[in-house]
C-alpha positions in Angstrom: 94.8 -33.1 175.0 91.1 -32.7 174.9 89.0 -35.6 174.1 85.3 -35.8 173.1 83.0 -38.4 174.7 81.9 -39.7 171.4 78.2 -39.5 171.8 75.9 -39.6 168.7 75.5 -36.4 166.8 71.8 -36.8 166.1 70.7 -35.1 169.2 69.0 -31.7 168.5 67.7 -30.3 171.7 69.7 -29.2 174.8 68.8 -30.3 178.3 68.0 -27.5 180.8 71.5 -27.6 182.1 73.9 -29.9 180.3 76.8 -31.6 182.1 80.4 -30.6 181.5 81.2 -33.7 179.4 78.2 -32.9 177.1 79.2 -29.2 176.8 82.8 -30.4 175.9 81.5 -32.6 173.2 79.4 -29.9 171.7 82.3 -27.4 171.9 84.7 -29.8 170.1 82.3 -30.5 167.4 81.6 -26.7 167.1 85.4 -26.1 166.9 85.4 -28.3 163.8 82.7 -26.2 162.2 79.6 -28.1 163.3 76.9 -25.3 163.6 74.3 -27.4 165.0 76.6 -28.4 168.0 77.4 -24.7 168.4 73.6 -24.1 168.7 73.3 -26.7 171.3 76.2 -25.2 173.3 74.7 -21.8 172.8 71.3 -22.9 174.2 73.1 -24.6 177.2 75.1 -21.5 178.2 72.6 -18.6 177.2 70.5 -18.7 180.5 73.5 -18.9 182.8 75.4 -16.2 180.9 72.4 -14.0 180.9 72.0 -14.4 184.7 75.8 -13.8 185.2 75.9 -10.7 183.1 72.7 -9.3 184.6 74.5 -9.4 188.0 77.6 -7.8 186.6 76.6 -5.1 184.1 72.9 -4.7 185.2 72.3 -2.7 182.0 69.8 -4.4 179.6 71.3 -2.8 176.5 74.7 -4.3 177.3 73.7 -7.9 178.3 72.8 -9.1 174.8 75.8 -7.3 173.3 78.3 -8.9 175.7 76.6 -12.3 175.5 76.9 -12.3 171.7 80.5 -11.0 171.9 81.3 -13.8 174.3 79.7 -16.6 172.2 81.3 -15.2 169.0 84.8 -15.8 170.6 83.6 -19.3 171.6 82.7 -19.9 167.9 85.6 -18.1 166.1 88.5 -18.6 168.6 87.7 -22.1 169.9 91.3 -23.1 169.2 92.4 -20.7 172.0 91.0 -23.2 174.5 93.7 -25.5 175.6 91.9 -27.5 178.1 93.9 -26.3 181.1 90.6 -25.4 182.9 86.9 -26.4 182.6 85.2 -25.2 179.5 82.8 -23.2 181.7 85.6 -21.4 183.3 87.0 -20.4 179.9 83.6 -19.3 178.7 82.7 -17.3 182.0 86.2 -15.7 181.8 85.6 -14.4 178.4 82.2 -13.1 179.4 83.8 -11.4 182.5 86.4 -9.6 180.4 84.0 -8.5 177.7 81.6 -7.2 180.3 84.3 -5.3 182.2 85.3 -3.8 178.8 81.7 -2.9 177.8 81.3 -1.2 181.3 84.5 0.8 180.9 83.3 2.1 177.6 80.0 3.4 178.9 80.1 7.2 179.5 76.8 7.5 181.4 75.8 4.3 183.1 72.1 3.5 183.1 71.3 0.5 185.3 68.2 -1.7 185.2 67.0 -1.4 188.8 64.3 -3.9 188.3 66.4 -6.8 186.9 66.6 -8.8 190.4 62.8 -8.3 191.1 61.7 -10.2 188.0 60.5 -13.5 188.8 61.9 -16.4 186.7 59.3 -18.0 184.2 60.1 -21.5 185.5 58.8 -20.9 189.0 55.6 -22.5 190.1 52.8 -20.0 191.1 53.0 -20.7 194.7 56.7 -20.0 194.8 56.5 -16.6 193.0 55.7 -14.5 196.1 58.5 -15.9 198.1 61.0 -15.7 195.3 60.1 -12.2 194.6 60.6 -11.1 198.1 63.9 -13.0 198.5 65.1 -11.4 195.2 64.0 -7.9 196.2 65.8 -8.1 199.6 69.0 -9.6 198.0 68.9 -7.2 195.1 69.0 -4.2 197.5 71.9 -5.6 199.5 73.9 -6.8 196.4 73.1 -3.4 194.6 75.5 -1.9 197.0 78.5 -4.1 196.4 81.3 -3.3 193.9 81.2 -5.2 190.6 84.0 -7.5 191.8 82.3 -8.3 195.0 78.9 -9.0 193.2 80.7 -11.4 190.8 82.3 -13.4 193.7 78.7 -13.8 195.2 77.2 -14.6 191.8 79.8 -17.2 190.8 79.9 -18.9 194.3 76.1 -19.1 195.0 74.5 -19.0 191.6 77.0 -20.6 189.3 78.3 -23.0 192.1 82.0 -22.3 191.3 84.9 -22.8 193.6 87.4 -20.1 194.5 90.1 -21.5 192.3 87.7 -21.4 189.3 86.5 -17.9 190.1 90.1 -16.6 190.5 90.7 -18.0 187.0 87.7 -16.2 185.6 88.5 -12.9 187.4 92.3 -13.2 186.7 93.3 -12.6 190.4 94.7 -14.7 193.3 92.6 -17.1 195.1 93.3 -15.1 198.3 91.8 -11.9 196.8 88.6 -13.9 195.8 88.4 -15.1 199.4 88.8 -11.7 200.8 86.2 -10.2 198.4 83.7 -13.0 199.5 84.5 -12.1 203.2 83.7 -8.5 202.7 80.7 -9.3 200.6 79.3 -11.6 203.1 79.9 -9.2 206.0 78.0 -6.5 204.1 75.1 -8.9 203.2 74.8 -10.0 206.8 74.5 -6.6 208.0 72.0 -5.5 205.4 70.0 -8.7 205.7 70.0 -9.1 209.5 66.8 -10.7 210.6 65.7 -11.4 207.1 67.7 -13.7 204.9 70.7 -13.9 207.2 71.0 -17.7 206.9 71.6 -17.3 203.1 75.0 -15.8 203.7 
């Protein structure tokens, strides 16, 4: 059975990245119809899901659509979360399936080739140049990976998830996740030789 941590309900603003316990409390309150708690959960997951979906679909017109579809499931079908995994695993699993369905519906894919070159607003000015170069190099290499390989890289390095959690999100065996990561890392090492090789 899932239990909330019982923290006060008066809190109105979400931290930059809420911990799992706080996420779960907001989710449980939202599941009981608390719109304010859902808004806090939405704000906590929005940047993570945008980054995740940008890596997967790389089509600006789809990112917001899939994000909204995902969070609508969280709001309307919260009772389908049984607590057998982390809340984040459940939410990212929904986003992954929604994104793959959206990609399959697209007749003529139009990708946003500039998505990875955009510098995050929260970087200090002195970090922007280095970050932009890193993103550009990685974007070129990651661009060549299949969607499934890109997702393993994204979930491992940027969402800091383990292989078991990734396997749950992608609905495949852990061994498949490991194989995909092996192939992705080999590809990235070849493409980034002498540049960002230490990253992979």
